[in-house]
C-alpha positions in Angstrom: 25.8 -37.3 30.9 25.2 -34.6 28.3 22.3 -36.3 26.6 19.2 -37.1 28.6 17.1 -39.4 26.4 16.3 -43.0 26.2 16.9 -45.1 23.1 13.7 -46.3 21.3 13.7 -49.9 22.3 12.2 -52.4 24.7 13.9 -55.3 26.4 12.1 -58.6 26.8 13.4 -60.9 29.6 12.3 -64.5 29.6 12.9 -66.8 32.5 12.2 -70.5 32.0 12.0 -72.5 35.1 13.4 -75.8 34.0 14.4 -78.8 36.1 17.8 -78.2 37.4 18.6 -74.5 36.8 16.6 -71.6 35.4 17.3 -70.3 31.8 17.4 -66.6 31.4 17.3 -64.9 28.0 17.1 -61.2 27.0 15.9 -59.9 23.6 16.1 -56.3 22.3 12.9 -55.2 20.6 13.5 -52.1 18.3 9.9 -50.9 18.3 10.3 -47.2 18.5 8.9 -47.1 22.1 11.2 -45.5 24.7 9.8 -45.3 28.2 10.6 -46.1 31.8 8.5 -46.1 35.0 5.4 -47.3 33.0 2.5 -49.6 33.8 2.3 -52.7 31.6 -0.7 -54.9 31.6 -1.5 -58.1 29.6 -4.7 -57.7 27.6 -5.5 -61.2 26.5 -4.4 -64.9 26.4 -1.8 -64.2 23.7 1.3 -62.0 24.1 -0.5 -58.7 23.8 0.3 -55.9 26.3 -0.7 -52.3 26.9 2.0 -49.9 28.1 0.7 -46.8 29.8 2.7 -43.7 30.8 6.3 -43.3 31.7 9.2 -40.9 31.3 10.9 -40.2 28.0 13.7 -38.4 29.9 14.2 -37.2 33.4 12.6 -33.9 32.7 10.0 -34.9 30.1 7.0 -37.0 31.2 4.9 -38.7 28.6 1.4 -40.2 29.1 0.9 -42.5 26.1 -0.9 -45.7 25.6 0.8 -48.2 23.3 0.0 -51.8 22.3 2.8 -54.3 22.0 2.4 -57.8 20.5 5.2 -60.3 21.1 5.7 -63.3 18.9 
């Protein structure tokens, strides 16, 4: 790989445990946040999360705190 950067997007995986078999869906969120190896914590009863830290590339660490609200 000649380019070592991650695209600015998040992926939301949803697993619904229905009777019978589980339903898995994946959604791409183009929010401008690109991180891996981060800590994510829910901050309330709604779909509000704080994302802390991570790597922007293999050689570039980034300590940043972002808030994400999912509909």
